N, C-alpha and C positions, 0 to 999 in steps of 0.2 A: 416104280421107275419114274423119274422126274421128267417134266416136259423138256428141260434143257438137254437131257440125254438123247432126245429125239430130234434135235436140231437138224434140219435138212431132210427129215424122213416123215414128218407129220403129214404133209400133203399127200404123199403116196399111201400112207395108212388110211387116211380119210377116203381117198379115191377107191381103195380096195374094199373098204367097208360098204361104200355106196354101190359097188359093182354087184352086190347081192340083191339090190333093189332099193326103192325109195324108203327113206327114213326121216322122221322128224329129228330135230337137233339133239334132244336128250337121248333118243334111241341110238343115235350115232355114238354118243358117249358110252351107253350101255353095251353096244356091240364091240367097241374097242376093249372095254373091260372084260367082256366074256371071251372074246377070241384070244386075249392075252393071258387068260387064267388069272385075272386080277392084277397083273403087272402094270397095265396102263390104266390108271385111274386119274384121268386128266380133268382139270376144272373147266367149267363153261367158259371162263375167261381165256382159255387157250383154244378151245374147239371152235366157238362161234366166230371169232375173228378169222380163223383159218378157213372156215366154210365160206365166209364172205369174200375172202381173198380168192378162193377157188372159183366162186361165182363170177367175180369181176374178170377173171382170166378166161371165162367161158367153159371151164371144165365141169362145173356143177350148175344146175338150174334149180330154182326153188319156186314154190307156190304156197299160198296161205290157205288154210282150211280151218273150220271150227269143229272141234271134237269135244263133246260133253260141255259145251259152252265156253271152251277155251280156244283161243287162237293158237294155231301151230303152224310153223313153217316147215314144209317137207322138202327135202333135198333129193335130187336124183343126178346120176352121172350123165353127161352129154357125150356125144361122139368124140368131141375134142378131149374130154376127160378120159375116155377109154384109150385113146391114142397116147395121152400123157402117161396113163398108168402102165401101158405096155413099155414105154420108154423108161419109166422109173424101175420097172422090174428088170429090164435088161441091164440098166446101170447098177442095180443092187447086186445082180449075179456077178457082174464083173468086179465090183468093189469087194464083195465078200470073198470071192475067190482070191483076189490079190492080197487082202489082209490075212486071209486064212493061211497063205504061204508063210507068214511070219508068226502068227499066233497059234496055229494048230500044229503041234509037234509031230503028228502023224501024217500031216499033209504031204502031198507029192512035191518034189522039187520043181522049181520053175524051169520051163523049157525055153530056150532062146527062140526069139521070133524069126 
């Protein structure tokens, strides 16, 4: 799956990965790949700018550490990030239910509001 197909959803995916606990940048990439059964194999040039954007927004915090002589930046979800993830999940449920009415032939018919 290409990064372009995730347009508008990458931030939510990153927040969901970090909900499980602190991870360094490459471990975030590995977690995306593992949880998607290999479908999300995104390059560092996609992930790291998104993590920095989330950090500037206050949804993610980071700290530097040295592991085996190598500097690593570890990312963690903030309270603001948890709230943002909750909103992303609610929006996703609404979006997928609406689109499902068109693309899922077995889906229930829409009910008037």
